[in-house]
mmCIF file of the N, C-alpha and C atoms, coordinates in Angstrom:
data_MODEL
# 
_entry.id   MODEL 
# 
loop_
_atom_site.group_PDB 
_atom_site.id 
_atom_site.type_symbol 
_atom_site.label_atom_id 
_atom_site.label_alt_id 
_atom_site.label_comp_id 
_atom_site.label_asym_id 
_atom_site.label_entity_id 
_atom_site.label_seq_id 
_atom_site.pdbx_PDB_ins_code 
_atom_site.Cartn_x 
_atom_site.Cartn_y 
_atom_site.Cartn_z 
_atom_site.occupancy 
_atom_site.B_iso_or_equiv 
_atom_site.pdbx_formal_charge 
_atom_site.auth_seq_id 
_atom_site.auth_comp_id 
_atom_site.auth_asym_id 
_atom_site.auth_atom_id 
_atom_site.pdbx_PDB_model_num 
ATOM 1   N N  . UNK A 1 1  ? -56.561 9.054   42.314 1.00 0.00 ? 1  UNK A N  1 
ATOM 2   C CA . UNK A 1 1  ? -57.178 9.249   41.086 1.00 0.00 ? 1  UNK A CA 1 
ATOM 3   C C  . UNK A 1 1  ? -58.003 7.975   41.929 1.00 0.00 ? 1  UNK A C  1 
ATOM 4   N N  . UNK A 1 2  ? -59.337 7.690   41.956 1.00 0.00 ? 2  UNK A N  1 
ATOM 5   C CA . UNK A 1 2  ? -60.343 6.582   42.332 1.00 0.00 ? 2  UNK A CA 1 
ATOM 6   C C  . UNK A 1 2  ? -60.083 5.100   41.847 1.00 0.00 ? 2  UNK A C  1 
ATOM 7   N N  . UNK A 1 3  ? -58.929 4.988   41.613 1.00 0.00 ? 3  UNK A N  1 
ATOM 8   C CA . UNK A 1 3  ? -58.719 3.838   40.625 1.00 0.00 ? 3  UNK A CA 1 
ATOM 9   C C  . UNK A 1 3  ? -59.618 2.318   41.064 1.00 0.00 ? 3  UNK A C  1 
ATOM 10  N N  . UNK A 1 4  ? -59.925 1.991   42.503 1.00 0.00 ? 4  UNK A N  1 
ATOM 11  C CA . UNK A 1 4  ? -60.754 1.097   42.825 1.00 0.00 ? 4  UNK A CA 1 
ATOM 12  C C  . UNK A 1 4  ? -62.290 1.349   41.757 1.00 0.00 ? 4  UNK A C  1 
ATOM 13  N N  . UNK A 1 5  ? -62.416 2.681   41.756 1.00 0.00 ? 5  UNK A N  1 
ATOM 14  C CA . UNK A 1 5  ? -64.181 2.387   41.001 1.00 0.00 ? 5  UNK A CA 1 
ATOM 15  C C  . UNK A 1 5  ? -63.853 2.027   39.455 1.00 0.00 ? 5  UNK A C  1 
ATOM 16  N N  . UNK A 1 6  ? -62.843 1.718   38.822 1.00 0.00 ? 6  UNK A N  1 
ATOM 17  C CA . UNK A 1 6  ? -62.581 1.145   37.755 1.00 0.00 ? 6  UNK A CA 1 
ATOM 18  C C  . UNK A 1 6  ? -62.719 0.024   37.918 1.00 0.00 ? 6  UNK A C  1 
ATOM 19  N N  . UNK A 1 7  ? -62.518 -0.554  38.771 1.00 0.00 ? 7  UNK A N  1 
ATOM 20  C CA . UNK A 1 7  ? -62.414 -2.119  38.782 1.00 0.00 ? 7  UNK A CA 1 
ATOM 21  C C  . UNK A 1 7  ? -63.489 -2.410  39.418 1.00 0.00 ? 7  UNK A C  1 
ATOM 22  N N  . UNK A 1 8  ? -63.912 -1.691  40.131 1.00 0.00 ? 8  UNK A N  1 
ATOM 23  C CA . UNK A 1 8  ? -65.121 -2.119  40.699 1.00 0.00 ? 8  UNK A CA 1 
ATOM 24  C C  . UNK A 1 8  ? -66.214 -2.018  39.702 1.00 0.00 ? 8  UNK A C  1 
ATOM 25  N N  . UNK A 1 9  ? -66.028 -1.467  38.676 1.00 0.00 ? 9  UNK A N  1 
ATOM 26  C CA . UNK A 1 9  ? -66.986 -1.519  37.172 1.00 0.00 ? 9  UNK A CA 1 
ATOM 27  C C  . UNK A 1 9  ? -66.948 -2.474  36.783 1.00 0.00 ? 9  UNK A C  1 
ATOM 28  N N  . UNK A 1 10 ? -65.740 -3.601  36.717 1.00 0.00 ? 10 UNK A N  1 
ATOM 29  C CA . UNK A 1 10 ? -65.709 -4.311  35.800 1.00 0.00 ? 10 UNK A CA 1 
ATOM 30  C C  . UNK A 1 10 ? -66.017 -5.956  36.181 1.00 0.00 ? 10 UNK A C  1 
ATOM 31  N N  . UNK A 1 11 ? -66.457 -7.116  35.657 1.00 0.00 ? 11 UNK A N  1 
ATOM 32  C CA . UNK A 1 11 ? -66.977 -8.381  36.661 1.00 0.00 ? 11 UNK A CA 1 
ATOM 33  C C  . UNK A 1 11 ? -65.141 -9.327  37.452 1.00 0.00 ? 11 UNK A C  1 
ATOM 34  N N  . UNK A 1 12 ? -65.454 -8.599  38.046 1.00 0.00 ? 12 UNK A N  1 
ATOM 35  C CA . UNK A 1 12 ? -63.876 -9.228  38.707 1.00 0.00 ? 12 UNK A CA 1 
ATOM 36  C C  . UNK A 1 12 ? -64.265 -9.518  40.498 1.00 0.00 ? 12 UNK A C  1 
ATOM 37  N N  . UNK A 1 13 ? -64.417 -11.317 41.116 1.00 0.00 ? 13 UNK A N  1 
ATOM 38  C CA . UNK A 1 13 ? -64.480 -10.998 42.253 1.00 0.00 ? 13 UNK A CA 1 
ATOM 39  C C  . UNK A 1 13 ? -63.566 -10.110 43.348 1.00 0.00 ? 13 UNK A C  1 
ATOM 40  N N  . UNK A 1 14 ? -63.931 -9.923  44.700 1.00 0.00 ? 14 UNK A N  1 
ATOM 41  C CA . UNK A 1 14 ? -63.692 -8.997  45.010 1.00 0.00 ? 14 UNK A CA 1 
ATOM 42  C C  . UNK A 1 14 ? -61.924 -9.032  45.673 1.00 0.00 ? 14 UNK A C  1 
ATOM 43  N N  . UNK A 1 15 ? -61.136 -10.465 45.716 1.00 0.00 ? 15 UNK A N  1 
ATOM 44  C CA . UNK A 1 15 ? -60.193 -11.279 45.606 1.00 0.00 ? 15 UNK A CA 1 
ATOM 45  C C  . UNK A 1 15 ? -59.160 -10.309 44.325 1.00 0.00 ? 15 UNK A C  1 
ATOM 46  N N  . UNK A 1 16 ? -60.130 -10.765 43.235 1.00 0.00 ? 16 UNK A N  1 
ATOM 47  C CA . UNK A 1 16 ? -59.211 -10.183 42.356 1.00 0.00 ? 16 UNK A CA 1 
ATOM 48  C C  . UNK A 1 16 ? -58.783 -8.970  42.076 1.00 0.00 ? 16 UNK A C  1 
ATOM 49  N N  . UNK A 1 17 ? -59.978 -7.910  42.571 1.00 0.00 ? 17 UNK A N  1 
ATOM 50  C CA . UNK A 1 17 ? -59.966 -6.621  42.370 1.00 0.00 ? 17 UNK A CA 1 
ATOM 51  C C  . UNK A 1 17 ? -58.851 -6.229  43.495 1.00 0.00 ? 17 UNK A C  1 
ATOM 52  N N  . UNK A 1 18 ? -58.523 -7.056  43.871 1.00 0.00 ? 18 UNK A N  1 
ATOM 53  C CA . UNK A 1 18 ? -57.371 -6.518  45.676 1.00 0.00 ? 18 UNK A CA 1 
ATOM 54  C C  . UNK A 1 18 ? -56.162 -6.896  44.973 1.00 0.00 ? 18 UNK A C  1 
ATOM 55  N N  . UNK A 1 19 ? -56.184 -7.324  43.982 1.00 0.00 ? 19 UNK A N  1 
ATOM 56  C CA . UNK A 1 19 ? -54.485 -7.861  43.687 1.00 0.00 ? 19 UNK A CA 1 
ATOM 57  C C  . UNK A 1 19 ? -54.788 -6.923  42.369 1.00 0.00 ? 19 UNK A C  1 
ATOM 58  N N  . UNK A 1 20 ? -55.770 -7.096  41.596 1.00 0.00 ? 20 UNK A N  1 
ATOM 59  C CA . UNK A 1 20 ? -55.701 -5.677  40.461 1.00 0.00 ? 20 UNK A CA 1 
ATOM 60  C C  . UNK A 1 20 ? -55.171 -4.368  40.744 1.00 0.00 ? 20 UNK A C  1 
ATOM 61  N N  . UNK A 1 21 ? -55.802 -3.723  41.999 1.00 0.00 ? 21 UNK A N  1 
ATOM 62  C CA . UNK A 1 21 ? -55.151 -2.889  42.788 1.00 0.00 ? 21 UNK A CA 1 
ATOM 63  C C  . UNK A 1 21 ? -53.614 -2.787  43.108 1.00 0.00 ? 21 UNK A C  1 
ATOM 64  N N  . UNK A 1 22 ? -53.531 -3.832  43.483 1.00 0.00 ? 22 UNK A N  1 
ATOM 65  C CA . UNK A 1 22 ? -52.370 -3.858  43.925 1.00 0.00 ? 22 UNK A CA 1 
ATOM 66  C C  . UNK A 1 22 ? -50.978 -4.000  42.486 1.00 0.00 ? 22 UNK A C  1 
ATOM 67  N N  . UNK A 1 23 ? -51.388 -4.425  41.487 1.00 0.00 ? 23 UNK A N  1 
ATOM 68  C CA . UNK A 1 23 ? -50.752 -4.569  40.525 1.00 0.00 ? 23 UNK A CA 1 
ATOM 69  C C  . UNK A 1 23 ? -50.463 -2.915  40.042 1.00 0.00 ? 23 UNK A C  1 
ATOM 70  N N  . UNK A 1 24 ? -51.975 -1.771  40.058 1.00 0.00 ? 24 UNK A N  1 
ATOM 71  C CA . UNK A 1 24 ? -51.812 -0.645  39.244 1.00 0.00 ? 24 UNK A CA 1 
ATOM 72  C C  . UNK A 1 24 ? -50.997 0.170   39.741 1.00 0.00 ? 24 UNK A C  1 
ATOM 73  N N  . UNK A 1 25 ? -51.201 -0.505  41.892 1.00 0.00 ? 25 UNK A N  1 
ATOM 74  C CA . UNK A 1 25 ? -49.524 0.717   42.118 1.00 0.00 ? 25 UNK A CA 1 
ATOM 75  C C  . UNK A 1 25 ? -48.299 0.406   42.065 1.00 0.00 ? 25 UNK A C  1 
ATOM 76  N N  . UNK A 1 26 ? -48.140 -1.026  41.605 1.00 0.00 ? 26 UNK A N  1 
ATOM 77  C CA . UNK A 1 26 ? -46.864 -1.318  41.422 1.00 0.00 ? 26 UNK A CA 1 
ATOM 78  C C  . UNK A 1 26 ? -46.707 -0.786  39.867 1.00 0.00 ? 26 UNK A C  1 
ATOM 79  N N  . UNK A 1 27 ? -47.350 -0.929  39.138 1.00 0.00 ? 27 UNK A N  1 
ATOM 80  C CA . UNK A 1 27 ? -46.857 -0.309  37.406 1.00 0.00 ? 27 UNK A CA 1 
ATOM 81  C C  . UNK A 1 27 ? -46.696 0.969   37.951 1.00 0.00 ? 27 UNK A C  1 
ATOM 82  N N  . UNK A 1 28 ? -48.180 1.636   38.401 1.00 0.00 ? 28 UNK A N  1 
ATOM 83  C CA . UNK A 1 28 ? -47.723 3.177   38.415 1.00 0.00 ? 28 UNK A CA 1 
ATOM 84  C C  . UNK A 1 28 ? -46.023 3.756   38.665 1.00 0.00 ? 28 UNK A C  1 
ATOM 85  N N  . UNK A 1 29 ? -45.661 3.538   40.131 1.00 0.00 ? 29 UNK A N  1 
ATOM 86  C CA . UNK A 1 29 ? -44.401 2.580   40.892 1.00 0.00 ? 29 UNK A CA 1 
ATOM 87  C C  . UNK A 1 29 ? -43.138 2.554   39.854 1.00 0.00 ? 29 UNK A C  1 
ATOM 88  N N  . UNK A 1 30 ? -43.707 1.869   38.857 1.00 0.00 ? 30 UNK A N  1 
ATOM 89  C CA . UNK A 1 30 ? -42.363 1.127   37.996 1.00 0.00 ? 30 UNK A CA 1 
ATOM 90  C C  . UNK A 1 30 ? -42.658 2.544   36.899 1.00 0.00 ? 30 UNK A C  1 
ATOM 91  N N  . UNK A 1 31 ? -43.406 3.292   36.914 1.00 0.00 ? 31 UNK A N  1 
ATOM 92  C CA . UNK A 1 31 ? -43.740 4.094   35.306 1.00 0.00 ? 31 UNK A CA 1 
ATOM 93  C C  . UNK A 1 31 ? -42.719 5.508   36.247 1.00 0.00 ? 31 UNK A C  1 
ATOM 94  N N  . UNK A 1 32 ? -42.852 5.903   37.291 1.00 0.00 ? 32 UNK A N  1 
ATOM 95  C CA . UNK A 1 32 ? -42.467 6.827   38.329 1.00 0.00 ? 32 UNK A CA 1 
ATOM 96  C C  . UNK A 1 32 ? -41.094 6.669   38.031 1.00 0.00 ? 32 UNK A C  1 
ATOM 97  N N  . UNK A 1 33 ? -40.566 5.800   38.171 1.00 0.00 ? 33 UNK A N  1 
ATOM 98  C CA . UNK A 1 33 ? -39.254 5.415   38.910 1.00 0.00 ? 33 UNK A CA 1 
ATOM 99  C C  . UNK A 1 33 ? -37.864 5.513   37.076 1.00 0.00 ? 33 UNK A C  1 
ATOM 100 N N  . UNK A 1 34 ? -39.442 5.373   36.481 1.00 0.00 ? 34 UNK A N  1 
ATOM 101 C CA . UNK A 1 34 ? -38.161 4.753   35.244 1.00 0.00 ? 34 UNK A CA 1 
ATOM 102 C C  . UNK A 1 34 ? -38.142 6.465   34.432 1.00 0.00 ? 34 UNK A C  1 
ATOM 103 N N  . UNK A 1 35 ? -38.506 7.481   35.242 1.00 0.00 ? 35 UNK A N  1 
ATOM 104 C CA . UNK A 1 35 ? -38.668 8.989   34.828 1.00 0.00 ? 35 UNK A CA 1 
ATOM 105 C C  . UNK A 1 35 ? -39.289 9.630   33.664 1.00 0.00 ? 35 UNK A C  1 
ATOM 106 N N  . UNK A 1 36 ? -40.688 8.713   33.468 1.00 0.00 ? 36 UNK A N  1 
ATOM 107 C CA . UNK A 1 36 ? -41.219 9.067   32.179 1.00 0.00 ? 36 UNK A CA 1 
ATOM 108 C C  . UNK A 1 36 ? -41.653 9.981   32.254 1.00 0.00 ? 36 UNK A C  1 
ATOM 109 N N  . UNK A 1 37 ? -42.078 11.293  32.052 1.00 0.00 ? 37 UNK A N  1 
ATOM 110 C CA . UNK A 1 37 ? -42.491 12.360  31.753 1.00 0.00 ? 37 UNK A CA 1 
ATOM 111 C C  . UNK A 1 37 ? -44.370 12.070  31.972 1.00 0.00 ? 37 UNK A C  1 
ATOM 112 N N  . UNK A 1 38 ? -44.621 10.782  31.531 1.00 0.00 ? 38 UNK A N  1 
ATOM 113 C CA . UNK A 1 38 ? -46.078 10.622  31.805 1.00 0.00 ? 38 UNK A CA 1 
ATOM 114 C C  . UNK A 1 38 ? -46.134 10.819  33.200 1.00 0.00 ? 38 UNK A C  1 
ATOM 115 N N  . UNK A 1 39 ? -45.633 10.279  34.191 1.00 0.00 ? 39 UNK A N  1 
ATOM 116 C CA . UNK A 1 39 ? -45.624 10.548  35.851 1.00 0.00 ? 39 UNK A CA 1 
ATOM 117 C C  . UNK A 1 39 ? -45.437 11.393  35.998 1.00 0.00 ? 39 UNK A C  1 
ATOM 118 N N  . UNK A 1 40 ? -45.272 12.778  35.343 1.00 0.00 ? 40 UNK A N  1 
ATOM 119 C CA . UNK A 1 40 ? -45.269 14.573  35.664 1.00 0.00 ? 40 UNK A CA 1 
ATOM 120 C C  . UNK A 1 40 ? -46.958 14.888  36.239 1.00 0.00 ? 40 UNK A C  1 
ATOM 121 N N  . UNK A 1 41 ? -46.812 15.551  36.537 1.00 0.00 ? 41 UNK A N  1 
ATOM 122 C CA . UNK A 1 41 ? -48.674 16.337  37.138 1.00 0.00 ? 41 UNK A CA 1 
ATOM 123 C C  . UNK A 1 41 ? -48.949 17.017  36.169 1.00 0.00 ? 41 UNK A C  1 
ATOM 124 N N  . UNK A 1 42 ? -48.512 17.050  34.921 1.00 0.00 ? 42 UNK A N  1 
ATOM 125 C CA . UNK A 1 42 ? -49.070 17.224  34.039 1.00 0.00 ? 42 UNK A CA 1 
ATOM 126 C C  . UNK A 1 42 ? -49.964 16.003  33.332 1.00 0.00 ? 42 UNK A C  1 
ATOM 127 N N  . UNK A 1 43 ? -49.723 14.837  33.325 1.00 0.00 ? 43 UNK A N  1 
ATOM 128 C CA . UNK A 1 43 ? -49.777 13.813  32.665 1.00 0.00 ? 43 UNK A CA 1 
ATOM 129 C C  . UNK A 1 43 ? -50.796 12.574  33.365 1.00 0.00 ? 43 UNK A C  1 
ATOM 130 N N  . UNK A 1 44 ? -50.183 12.511  34.955 1.00 0.00 ? 44 UNK A N  1 
ATOM 131 C CA . UNK A 1 44 ? -50.572 11.898  35.618 1.00 0.00 ? 44 UNK A CA 1 
ATOM 132 C C  . UNK A 1 44 ? -52.680 11.185  35.670 1.00 0.00 ? 44 UNK A C  1 
ATOM 133 N N  . UNK A 1 45 ? -52.694 11.851  35.994 1.00 0.00 ? 45 UNK A N  1 
ATOM 134 C CA . UNK A 1 45 ? -54.605 11.769  35.727 1.00 0.00 ? 45 UNK A CA 1 
ATOM 135 C C  . UNK A 1 45 ? -54.522 10.262  34.478 1.00 0.00 ? 45 UNK A C  1 
ATOM 136 N N  . UNK A 1 46 ? -54.088 10.795  33.197 1.00 0.00 ? 46 UNK A N  1 
ATOM 137 C CA . UNK A 1 46 ? -54.714 10.348  32.293 1.00 0.00 ? 46 UNK A CA 1 
ATOM 138 C C  . UNK A 1 46 ? -53.746 9.459   31.717 1.00 0.00 ? 46 UNK A C  1 
ATOM 139 N N  . UNK A 1 47 ? -52.769 9.507   32.346 1.00 0.00 ? 47 UNK A N  1 
ATOM 140 C CA . UNK A 1 47 ? -51.717 7.998   32.178 1.00 0.00 ? 47 UNK A CA 1 
ATOM 141 C C  . UNK A 1 47 ? -51.627 6.812   32.938 1.00 0.00 ? 47 UNK A C  1 
ATOM 142 N N  . UNK A 1 48 ? -52.446 7.252   34.652 1.00 0.00 ? 48 UNK A N  1 
ATOM 143 C CA . UNK A 1 48 ? -53.023 6.124   35.371 1.00 0.00 ? 48 UNK A CA 1 
ATOM 144 C C  . UNK A 1 48 ? -54.213 6.012   35.021 1.00 0.00 ? 48 UNK A C  1 
ATOM 145 N N  . UNK A 1 49 ? -54.966 6.308   34.091 1.00 0.00 ? 49 UNK A N  1 
ATOM 146 C CA . UNK A 1 49 ? -56.083 6.085   33.847 1.00 0.00 ? 49 UNK A CA 1 
ATOM 147 C C  . UNK A 1 49 ? -56.026 4.861   32.374 1.00 0.00 ? 49 UNK A C  1 
ATOM 148 N N  . UNK A 1 50 ? -54.886 5.219   31.858 1.00 0.00 ? 50 UNK A N  1 
ATOM 149 C CA . UNK A 1 50 ? -54.641 4.519   30.426 1.00 0.00 ? 50 UNK A CA 1 
ATOM 150 C C  . UNK A 1 50 ? -53.693 2.943   31.429 1.00 0.00 ? 50 UNK A C  1 
ATOM 151 N N  . UNK A 1 51 ? -53.335 3.022   32.144 1.00 0.00 ? 51 UNK A N  1 
ATOM 152 C CA . UNK A 1 51 ? -52.352 2.293   33.260 1.00 0.00 ? 51 UNK A CA 1 
ATOM 153 C C  . UNK A 1 51 ? -53.285 1.345   33.758 1.00 0.00 ? 51 UNK A C  1 
ATOM 154 N N  . UNK A 1 52 ? -54.995 1.958   34.701 1.00 0.00 ? 52 UNK A N  1 
ATOM 155 C CA . UNK A 1 52 ? -55.696 1.170   34.769 1.00 0.00 ? 52 UNK A CA 1 
ATOM 156 C C  . UNK A 1 52 ? -56.584 -0.146  33.916 1.00 0.00 ? 52 UNK A C  1 
ATOM 157 N N  . UNK A 1 53 ? -57.030 0.741   32.933 1.00 0.00 ? 53 UNK A N  1 
ATOM 158 C CA . UNK A 1 53 ? -57.923 0.063   31.935 1.00 0.00 ? 53 UNK A CA 1 
ATOM 159 C C  . UNK A 1 53 ? -56.773 -1.090  31.152 1.00 0.00 ? 53 UNK A C  1 
ATOM 160 N N  . UNK A 1 54 ? -55.858 -0.268  31.015 1.00 0.00 ? 54 UNK A N  1 
ATOM 161 C CA . UNK A 1 54 ? -54.939 -1.928  29.978 1.00 0.00 ? 54 UNK A CA 1 
ATOM 162 C C  . UNK A 1 54 ? -54.764 -2.920  31.284 1.00 0.00 ? 54 UNK A C  1 
ATOM 163 N N  . UNK A 1 55 ? -54.954 -2.768  32.482 1.00 0.00 ? 55 UNK A N  1 
ATOM 164 C CA . UNK A 1 55 ? -54.863 -4.039  33.343 1.00 0.00 ? 55 UNK A CA 1 
ATOM 165 C C  . UNK A 1 55 ? -56.021 -4.542  33.673 1.00 0.00 ? 55 UNK A C  1 
ATOM 166 N N  . UNK A 1 56 ? -56.928 -3.806  33.683 1.00 0.00 ? 56 UNK A N  1 
ATOM 167 C CA . UNK A 1 56 ? -58.454 -4.146  33.364 1.00 0.00 ? 56 UNK A CA 1 
ATOM 168 C C  . UNK A 1 56 ? -58.825 -5.270  31.987 1.00 0.00 ? 56 UNK A C  1 
ATOM 169 N N  . UNK A 1 57 ? -58.587 -4.828  30.710 1.00 0.00 ? 57 UNK A N  1 
ATOM 170 C CA . UNK A 1 57 ? -58.254 -5.181  29.642 1.00 0.00 ? 57 UNK A CA 1 
ATOM 171 C C  . UNK A 1 57 ? -57.633 -6.338  29.427 1.00 0.00 ? 57 UNK A C  1 
ATOM 172 N N  . UNK A 1 58 ? -56.599 -6.342  30.081 1.00 0.00 ? 58 UNK A N  1 
ATOM 173 C CA . UNK A 1 58 ? -55.343 -8.113  30.202 1.00 0.00 ? 58 UNK A CA 1 
ATOM 174 C C  . UNK A 1 58 ? -55.875 -8.874  31.004 1.00 0.00 ? 58 UNK A C  1 
ATOM 175 N N  . UNK A 1 59 ? -56.396 -8.025  32.676 1.00 0.00 ? 59 UNK A N  1 
ATOM 176 C CA . UNK A 1 59 ? -57.071 -9.584  33.357 1.00 0.00 ? 59 UNK A CA 1 
ATOM 177 C C  . UNK A 1 59 ? -58.508 -9.771  32.287 1.00 0.00 ? 59 UNK A C  1 
ATOM 178 N N  . UNK A 1 60 ? -58.862 -9.139  31.740 1.00 0.00 ? 60 UNK A N  1 
ATOM 179 C CA . UNK A 1 60 ? -60.046 -9.771  31.767 1.00 0.00 ? 60 UNK A CA 1 
ATOM 180 C C  . UNK A 1 60 ? -60.304 -10.766 30.453 1.00 0.00 ? 60 UNK A C  1 
ATOM 181 N N  . UNK A 1 61 ? -58.988 -10.677 29.657 1.00 0.00 ? 61 UNK A N  1 
ATOM 182 C CA . UNK A 1 61 ? -58.161 -11.585 28.375 1.00 0.00 ? 61 UNK A CA 1 
ATOM 183 C C  . UNK A 1 61 ? -57.413 -12.573 29.657 1.00 0.00 ? 61 UNK A C  1 
ATOM 184 N N  . UNK A 1 62 ? -58.010 -12.957 30.839 1.00 0.00 ? 62 UNK A N  1 
ATOM 185 C CA . UNK A 1 62 ? -57.400 -14.141 31.650 1.00 0.00 ? 62 UNK A CA 1 
ATOM 186 C C  . UNK A 1 62 ? -55.953 -14.161 31.967 1.00 0.00 ? 62 UNK A C  1 
ATOM 187 N N  . UNK A 1 63 ? -55.527 -12.689 32.010 1.00 0.00 ? 63 UNK A N  1 
ATOM 188 C CA . UNK A 1 63 ? -53.912 -12.920 32.785 1.00 0.00 ? 63 UNK A CA 1 
ATOM 189 C C  . UNK A 1 63 ? -54.577 -12.654 34.253 1.00 0.00 ? 63 UNK A C  1 
ATOM 190 N N  . UNK A 1 64 ? -53.655 -13.530 35.494 1.00 0.00 ? 64 UNK A N  1 
ATOM 191 C CA . UNK A 1 64 ? -53.355 -12.998 36.239 1.00 0.00 ? 64 UNK A CA 1 
ATOM 192 C C  . UNK A 1 64 ? -51.988 -13.212 37.082 1.00 0.00 ? 64 UNK A C  1 
ATOM 193 N N  . UNK A 1 65 ? -51.224 -13.195 36.388 1.00 0.00 ? 65 UNK A N  1 
ATOM 194 C CA . UNK A 1 65 ? -49.882 -13.210 37.407 1.00 0.00 ? 65 UNK A CA 1 
ATOM 195 C C  . UNK A 1 65 ? -49.544 -11.745 37.251 1.00 0.00 ? 65 UNK A C  1 
ATOM 196 N N  . UNK A 1 66 ? -49.508 -11.573 38.337 1.00 0.00 ? 66 UNK A N  1 
ATOM 197 C CA . UNK A 1 66 ? -49.045 -9.891  39.093 1.00 0.00 ? 66 UNK A CA 1 
ATOM 198 C C  . UNK A 1 66 ? -47.780 -9.451  38.251 1.00 0.00 ? 66 UNK A C  1 
ATOM 199 N N  . UNK A 1 67 ? -47.057 -10.090 38.241 1.00 0.00 ? 67 UNK A N  1 
ATOM 200 C CA . UNK A 1 67 ? -45.593 -9.352  37.978 1.00 0.00 ? 67 UNK A CA 1 
ATOM 201 C C  . UNK A 1 67 ? -45.520 -9.504  36.022 1.00 0.00 ? 67 UNK A C  1 
ATOM 202 N N  . UNK A 1 68 ? -46.669 -10.438 35.295 1.00 0.00 ? 68 UNK A N  1 
ATOM 203 C CA . UNK A 1 68 ? -46.713 -10.127 33.872 1.00 0.00 ? 68 UNK A CA 1 
ATOM 204 C C  . UNK A 1 68 ? -48.188 -8.621  33.701 1.00 0.00 ? 68 UNK A C  1 
ATOM 205 N N  . UNK A 1 69 ? -49.212 -8.196  34.456 1.00 0.00 ? 69 UNK A N  1 
ATOM 206 C CA . UNK A 1 69 ? -49.605 -7.680  34.425 1.00 0.00 ? 69 UNK A CA 1 
ATOM 207 C C  . UNK A 1 69 ? -49.277 -6.055  34.690 1.00 0.00 ? 69 UNK A C  1 
ATOM 208 N N  . UNK A 1 70 ? -47.993 -6.067  35.367 1.00 0.00 ? 70 UNK A N  1 
ATOM 209 C CA . UNK A 1 70 ? -47.449 -5.192  36.097 1.00 0.00 ? 70 UNK A CA 1 
ATOM 210 C C  . UNK A 1 70 ? -46.431 -4.634  34.139 1.00 0.00 ? 70 UNK A C  1 
ATOM 211 N N  . UNK A 1 71 ? -45.885 -5.439  34.031 1.00 0.00 ? 71 UNK A N  1 
ATOM 212 C CA . UNK A 1 71 ? -45.001 -5.122  32.930 1.00 0.00 ? 71 UNK A CA 1 
ATOM 213 C C  . UNK A 1 71 ? -45.402 -5.203  31.389 1.00 0.00 ? 71 UNK A C  1 
ATOM 214 N N  . UNK A 1 72 ? -46.879 -5.499  31.200 1.00 0.00 ? 72 UNK A N  1 
ATOM 215 C CA . UNK A 1 72 ? -47.736 -5.481  30.300 1.00 0.00 ? 72 UNK A CA 1 
ATOM 216 C C  . UNK A 1 72 ? -48.243 -4.094  29.875 1.00 0.00 ? 72 UNK A C  1 
ATOM 217 N N  . UNK A 1 73 ? -48.517 -3.325  31.207 1.00 0.00 ? 73 UNK A N  1 
ATOM 218 C CA . UNK A 1 73 ? -49.187 -2.163  31.566 1.00 0.00 ? 73 UNK A CA 1 
ATOM 219 C C  . UNK A 1 73 ? -48.321 -1.055  31.411 1.00 0.00 ? 73 UNK A C  1 
ATOM 220 N N  . UNK A 1 74 ? -46.822 -1.283  31.930 1.00 0.00 ? 74 UNK A N  1 
ATOM 221 C CA . UNK A 1 74 ? -46.213 -0.098  32.098 1.00 0.00 ? 74 UNK A CA 1 
ATOM 222 C C  . UNK A 1 74 ? -45.275 -0.696  30.473 1.00 0.00 ? 74 UNK A C  1 
ATOM 223 N N  . UNK A 1 75 ? -45.081 -1.584  30.056 1.00 0.00 ? 75 UNK A N  1 
ATOM 224 C CA . UNK A 1 75 ? -45.083 -1.272  28.286 1.00 0.00 ? 75 UNK A CA 1 
ATOM 225 C C  . UNK A 1 75 ? -46.148 -1.001  27.340 1.00 0.00 ? 75 UNK A C  1 
ATOM 226 N N  . UNK A 1 76 ? -46.806 -1.073  28.098 1.00 0.00 ? 76 UNK A N  1 
ATOM 227 C CA . UNK A 1 76 ? -47.830 -0.874  27.009 1.00 0.00 ? 76 UNK A CA 1 
ATOM 228 C C  . UNK A 1 76 ? -48.147 1.259   26.864 1.00 0.00 ? 76 UNK A C  1 
ATOM 229 N N  . UNK A 1 77 ? -48.038 1.476   28.205 1.00 0.00 ? 77 UNK A N  1 
ATOM 230 C CA . UNK A 1 77 ? -47.817 3.153   28.117 1.00 0.00 ? 77 UNK A CA 1 
ATOM 231 C C  . UNK A 1 77 ? -46.613 3.667   27.411 1.00 0.00 ? 77 UNK A C  1 
ATOM 232 N N  . UNK A 1 78 ? -45.327 3.124   28.008 1.00 0.00 ? 78 UNK A N  1 
ATOM 233 C CA . UNK A 1 78 ? -44.044 3.630   26.916 1.00 0.00 ? 78 UNK A CA 1 
ATOM 234 C C  . UNK A 1 78 ? -44.312 3.675   25.953 1.00 0.00 ? 78 UNK A C  1 
ATOM 235 N N  . UNK A 1 79 ? -44.973 2.410   24.672 1.00 0.00 ? 79 UNK A N  1 
ATOM 236 C CA . UNK A 1 79 ? -45.076 2.211   23.836 1.00 0.00 ? 79 UNK A CA 1 
ATOM 237 C C  . UNK A 1 79 ? -45.511 2.806   23.224 1.00 0.00 ? 79 UNK A C  1 
ATOM 238 N N  . UNK A 1 80 ? -46.559 3.094   23.796 1.00 0.00 ? 80 UNK A N  1 
ATOM 239 C CA . UNK A 1 80 ? -48.341 4.027   22.642 1.00 0.00 ? 80 UNK A CA 1 
ATOM 240 C C  . UNK A 1 80 ? -48.153 5.270   23.088 1.00 0.00 ? 80 UNK A C  1 
ATOM 241 N N  . UNK A 1 81 ? -47.361 5.886   23.965 1.00 0.00 ? 81 UNK A N  1 
ATOM 242 C CA . UNK A 1 81 ? -47.297 7.109   24.640 1.00 0.00 ? 81 UNK A CA 1 
ATOM 243 C C  . UNK A 1 81 ? -46.058 7.818   24.797 1.00 0.00 ? 81 UNK A C  1 
ATOM 244 N N  . UNK A 1 82 ? -45.147 7.633   24.475 1.00 0.00 ? 82 UNK A N  1 
ATOM 245 C CA . UNK A 1 82 ? -43.791 8.579   24.841 1.00 0.00 ? 82 UNK A CA 1 
ATOM 246 C C  . UNK A 1 82 ? -43.301 8.194   23.220 1.00 0.00 ? 82 UNK A C  1 
# 
């Protein structure tokens, strides 16, 4: 998924976008490693988009701690979609 395009559409500095892309990658890896069915090929694109949007929304509210962003995004997806 071209996740960078979602981040680029927001009002973040390039350095912040780099951090958010890494956060997304870490969050996705956590979701995959959890064995969630959302990480399966059937749901992968939708789950990735939900993760990315949650990370963007949380960052727009001012959160910049990568671990907090990862934890929040993964918990949101699991809580809302499983």
